[in-house]
N, C-alpha and C positions, 0 to 999 in steps of 0.2 A: 880580354880588355877590360881594366877596371873603370869606377866612376870616375876616377881622376883624370884617366886619359881620353874621356869622351872628346870627340871631333866634333858632337853637334852641339851649337846653342839653343836656347829657347827659341828664341829669333827666328832660326832657319828651319823650323819644324814644319812639317806639313800637319797641321791639326786645326781644331775647332778654335782653338786661341790665336792663330795667326790667319784666319779667313775673312776678317772684318765683317763679324757676325755682329755688329753691336746695334740693337735696336730697343725701343722704349720697354719700360717694364710692363706697360699694358699689353704691348705685342708678343713679349717674352713670357705672359702669364697664358695669354691663349694658345700660345704653342704647346704648353703643357699640357691642354686639351688635347690635342693633336697626339701626343706621344702618348698619353694615357690611352686615348682608343686605340693607337696603333697596337700597342703592348699587349692587347686584349685580343687581337686577331690570330687564329688559329692558324701555324704554319707561314707566318710573316719572313719571308726570306731576308728581309732588312732589319730584323730584329736586333741585332747586334749595332745597327747604324743609328737605329733609334735609341737604344739606353746611351750609346755616346753622346748624340744630340741634347736628350735630356739631362744628361749628367751636366754638359755645358751650360745649358740654359738654368738648372739650378744654381751653377757656382753664380750666373750673372745676377740672380736673383739672391746672392748672399747664401745659400743654403750650402755650405761647405761639405759637410757631412755626408749631406743626401748625393751631392756631385762625388764624393768619393767613391761611395757604396753603387751607384749606377755605372761610372766608368769601369770597377770591378766587374759588375754583373756585364756589361759590353763585353770585356774580354772573354769571361765564360761563354758566352753565347754565341762569340764569332767562332771561337772554338769548335765548340758543338757542332753549329752548324758547317764548317769545313771540315768537321771529323779529323782534327789534329790536335797537337799540343801547343803549337805557335805555327807562324808563317806571315807574310806581309800584310795581313789584313788587321795585324796588332800595329803596324805602325802610328797610325792616327790615335789608335786610344792611347799607347804609352806616350806619343807626344800631350796628350792631354792629361795624364796622369803627371807628367813631368813639369807642366805648367803650373796645376793644381797644387802640387808640392812648391814651386818655386814661390807661389802667391802666397802660402802658408807659412814661409819661412824654414822648410825642412829642405835645405839646400843639399844634403846626403842623400836623401830618396832622390829627390828631383835628379841628382847626377845619373844616379841608379838608372834611373827611366831613360836618360838622355843616352847611357851606354848601352840600353837593351836596342834602342833605335838604331845605333850604328851596328849593331851585331844582326838586326834583322835585315839592316839595307844593304850589309857585305855578304850575308848568305843568300838574300833574295834581290838580287839586282833588278831592276827595270829591263825588260825584254828589249826596250829601245833607249840609247845611251842618253838622248838628247830630250828624252820624255820624263814624267813621275814614273811612277809605278802603277797599273792599271786599276789595284786595290785602291790607290789614293784618289784617282781621278772619280773612278766609280763611287767612293763616299762623299767626294766634294761636290760632285753634282748633285747627288739625292740629298746634301743639305742645304745647297745653295738654293733647290726650287723653294723651301719654307723660308726664304728672306726675300724673295720677290727679284731676285738677280735676273739678268738679263738672258732669256732663253736661249739665246746665239751659244752663250757660255756653258750653259748646263749642255745642250746639244752636243757642243765639242768635247764636253769632257767624258760624256757616254759614249762619245763613238771612239774615243780613242781607248777608253777603257774594254770597249766590246771588240774592236779590231786588235788588240794585244791579246786577248785572252777569251778568243771566241767562244769557249766552252761554257762560259756563265750566261746562262740564258736570261736570268732575270736584266743582265747588264745590256743585253740586245733589245729585250723587250722595252726597259726604260729608256735606250736610246729611240726605238722607233716611236714611244710613245711624247717624249721631246719634239721631234720631229713635228707628230699631229700638232700636239698644243701651238707651237709657233706657227704653223698655218693657221689656227685657229683666230690668232690675234689680227692676221690679216685679210680674215673675212674671205679666203679663197677656196675653190673647193679643192680636193686633193690630187694631185696628178698620177696619173697610172702606175707609176713607180713607185709612189709612198703606197698607194691602196696595195701595191703587190708587197712589198715591205711589210704591211700589218698582216697580210694572209700568211706568209710565210714565218713572221714572228709569233701568231697565233697556232700555228700547227707545232712551232718549236715550245710554246707554253701554253699547252691547253687549259691548264688549271688556272689561268690568270683570267678570272672574270669579268676584271674592269677592261681588259684589252680584247674580249671577245665583244663586249656589250657597245664599247666605242667602234669595233669593225662594222658591227651590224648597223649601227649609228651612219657610220661612212656608205654604207651601202644603200639605208635609205635616201640617203643624200642624192645617190645616183641616179633616184630613182626605181631602186627594186623595192618588191612588196617583201619585208622580213617578219611581218606577223607570226608565222609558223615557227621561225627561226628563233624567235624571241622567247615563244614557249616553251621551246625545246632547251633554253638557256637553264631553266628553273631547277629541272632535274630533281635531286634529293634535297627537299628544304633545310634539312638539319646540316646541310654543309654549306649553305649559302651564308652563313654569317663570316666566314672565314676573313672576308675582308669590306671594309666599311665602305671604301670609295668602288670596289665592284658592287656591292650591293644596291648602294644610289644609282649607278651607273646602270642597273638591269632593272631597275623600279623605273627610273625616268623612261627609261625604252617603253616598259607598260605603259608608263602615263601618255606617252605621243604615239604609239603604234598597235596597241591593243586596248584597253580602256584603264582609265581612272580608279574605277570601282576593284578592277581587277589587282591593279596595284595595291589598293589599298589592301585588299584580302591577303594578298602574297605577304605583305608586310607584317600585319597582323599576326600571320600564321607563321613567320620565319621568330617573331618576338615572343609569341608565346610559347616556340620550343626552346629560347636563349631570352628567360625574362629579365635578366640581370646585365645583359648587357646593353651598356650604355646607349652606344652609337644607334642602335636598333630601333630605340625609342624614337631617336631621333628623326631616322628613317620612315620611321609610322606618323610622327608629326609633318614631316615635310609632304606626306601623299596627301593626309586631311587638308593640309594649308592649300595645296595646289589644288585640289577640288573646290574648296569654297572660296579661294580667292581667284583662282584664273578659270575657272570653267564653272562657275556660279550660274552665267546664261545658261548653260544646258541642264542645270538642276535648279529650276525657280523655287521648289519646294524642299528645299534640304530639311531633314528631319531635324527636330531640336538635339537628339541623343549623338549624331554626328557632331554637332557644333559643341556640344558638352565633350564629346571625347576629345575634340580638336584642342577646346582650352585647357583640358586638365592636362594633357601631354605638353602642351606649350608651358604650362605654369611649373611642371615638374621639371623642365629643361632650364628652365630659370635657376633652380637650384643644383642642378647637376651639372652646370657649367656656369659657374658662379663669375669667371672671367672674362665670359662672352654674353651678357646679358645685355647690350644694347640691340643686337641682332635677335636674341630671341623677344625683345620688347616689344621690336617693329610689328617681327611676325605675329605675335599676339594680337597686336593691335590691327593689323589687318585682317583679321579672322571677325573680332569684334567688330569692325567697319561692315562687315557683309551680313551680319546677324540681323533677326528683325527685331528684337528687343534690348541689343546692348550697344547700339551704335556710338552712345556718349562716351561709353568705355574708352571706344578706340580714341576720341578725342583728348580725354583723360591722359592715356598713355603717353601721347605726344607732345602734350602740353609741358608734363612733367618732363619728359626727356630733352625738352626746348630750353626749360628754366634751368634744369641742370645742364649745360651743354658739356660734353666730352671735352677733355683738354685736347685729345688727340685730333689732328687736321683731317686724317683720314675717317676717322669714326664721327666727326663733324660734318664732313662731306656727305657720307652714307646717310646720317639721318635729314640732312636737307634733301637729297635726291629722294628717299622714301618717302619723306612728308608731303615732298610736290606733287608725287604720283597720287599719293592719298587724297589729297584738296582738289586734284583736277578728276578722278575717276569716281571718287566718292562722296565729296563736298559740292562738285561741280563749281568750284570757286579758280575760275583761270587766272584771273590776276594774280591772285597769291601764288598760286602754283608757279607761275613765271617767275615772281620774286625769289622764291625758294631753288629752283631749278638756277639761276644766275647764282644765288648762294652757294650752290655747291659747285659751280661752273669754275668758281672764282676761287676756289682753293686748289693751289698747284699741285695735286697729289694725282697722278696716274691711276687710275682704277675705272672697272666697270660703271661704277656711279657717276663719277663725271662725264664719260664719255657719254652715258645715257642721258644725262641733262644737258649738253651739249647738243646731240642730237635733236633733241626736243626743241631747243632753244634756234636752232639753225632752220627750223621751218616757219618761225617766226617773221612774219614782215617789216616787223616795228625797226624803224632806224636807227632808235638808242642800242636796242639789242643786238643789231647787227655789229654797230660800233662797238659795243661791251666785246663781243666777239673777238673781234679783231685785235680788242687791247691786251686779252687775254694772256698772262704768263705761261711758260711753258711748264708742264709738270714733272714734278720731282719722279725718278726712278721707284 
């Protein structure tokens, strides 16, 4: 089939350009940080999808040559991961390249990629006539996670992919993790069937550190003592940086069920093994912040050297993650608020952020919520804290921060606040 005979049109493709992934520029810039960190994870089985999404983000940011390079890298990586020269895993990638060349005005090249899509779909049809190919469902589910889409849709796509191609272990793992994530949003304990699904997935995917850590967390929620199992997960420190999300999940278990000091020691040890890995610096910084901000009552005499290390790490993160500075600055302020000698610096940071309010509603909401909690816990200014919680709740964005502010306001007995809560707009998804 030649390019002129292509049966597929750009609009009918299944790819990032047709999946309604329009988001604000700041959101896309923050996503580049995630893609960059994911791409450095050794053995990441989603690396081809990472390059595909990263390429689409670069296109949305107006960086067409970078997008083309990443799409080409995605194709090479997918073939390498599947140990083949071609296959249905390239349908989304070829669709992306068809759209990119279409937008660049290179219609002949665009048609060539449309023909490649036709050829792949004819050679590798979906196992189910009424459903997409499982490779498409898996990549679409993986992509939608990073755009805050309905968790039920993600679960549905992963389930279909895993059902149609059960030999793809990572698809089944992702399906189970998506199920667990959906339960978390409902604040309910896992039912025994889902816990069993997690156990089976862990057996099939023993190297998945995130799944192993999440499984132990669920066992702890069921009342089991998991301290020994958590320590066993550590294993060979030099291999632990293979997964950023897995590393943080393990450190979080250490903080909750072993000790925050052991978590700091582990994080520092891994960072020493891999000093240039950016997300490991973030993990170490989070451990220090957790001890200083949330465990300070247990450590009334924090050493200044620890405070200095935490501050230095958070200041470094501001330059390492230039498109996500708001959260990093509020984290830094929360550390200063707990210090004996630098409390004024916390207020300076917050006032600067409030004077230069972020344009994005979601970021503004986050700032209001964090500052409200700062006013309550650190400044003991309960009246102003309520005002900022109301400001956060009034922004109709569905988020942890809005939920937290509303939960706090619901405890207030004031009649005006209760009326305010009754009149709130429903949040956007």
